[in-house]
N, C-alpha and C positions, 0 to 999 in steps of 0.2 A: 148418516141419517136415513132419509127415505130414498136416497139416490141408488142404493144397491140393496138387493134382496139376499138375505142369508142363503147360502147354497142348500142347506138342509131344509129350510122352509120352502124354497123353490121346488125341491124334489118332492116333498110331501104334497104340495099343491098339484103337481103333475100327476101324482098317484091317487088323488082324491076320486071318490066315486060320484062326485057331483061337479057341476060347473062352478068353479070358484069365482069367476067374473059375475055370474048371475047372483051368487050369494052376496058379493060385494055391492052390486047394484041394489039388491033388496035391503041390505043393512043401511045404506046411505041414501035411500029414497029415489033411486033411479040412475040410469046411465049418465044423464046430463049433469046431475049433481056430483057424481063421481068424477066426471071429466073436469068440472069446475073446481072441485076440491084438489085434484091433482095439479091443476094449473096454478092455483094459488099457493099450494105447498111448494111447487117448484120455484115460484117467485121468492118465497121466504128463504128457501134453502140456498138459492144462488145469490142472495143479497149479501154483499161483503160486510155490511154493518152487523150481521149476525155471526160472523166467523168467531168461533169460540176462543176466548182466551182461557188458558188453563186456570181454573179457580183454586186449584190446590194450594198455591202459595200466596193468594191474594189476602189482603187484610179485610176486615169487615167493611171499612170505608171504600176500598177498591171494589168489593163485591157489590155494594150499594150503588156506587157510581156506574158500574158496568150494567147493572140491571136497569137503572134509571135511563141510561143512554139507549138501551135496547127498547125500552118502553116508549120513549119519545120517538125513536126511529120508526117503531111499528105504527104509531099514530100518524106520523107523517106519510108513511107508505100507504096506509089505508086511505088517507085523504087523496093522495096523488093518484092512486090506482082505482079510486072510486069503488072500493070493496064494500059490499053490502054488510049490514050488521050480522046477518045470518052466516056469513062466511068468516067472521072474525076469529072464531075458534080455530079454524084451519090455519090462518096466518099467524096466530099467536104461538102455535106449537113450533 
């Protein structure tokens, strides 16, 4: 997921004629919001409840149960971690 950057993408970012971090800050509303977004993203990525089961061979009922479990887990984590409503989109992904 967001833990590793594609080598081709990293190379292109290094060769850009502009500061990619400044562009990121501009797009997301400032350096503090980018830092917060990355922190929340890292919490979601490292959460074992979100480890992906391969949905390829799941039945419709199993897919539904898996999605429901993830949704309930997300709501519990949001409450436990006191994540603001504005940060929910980051944690959902």
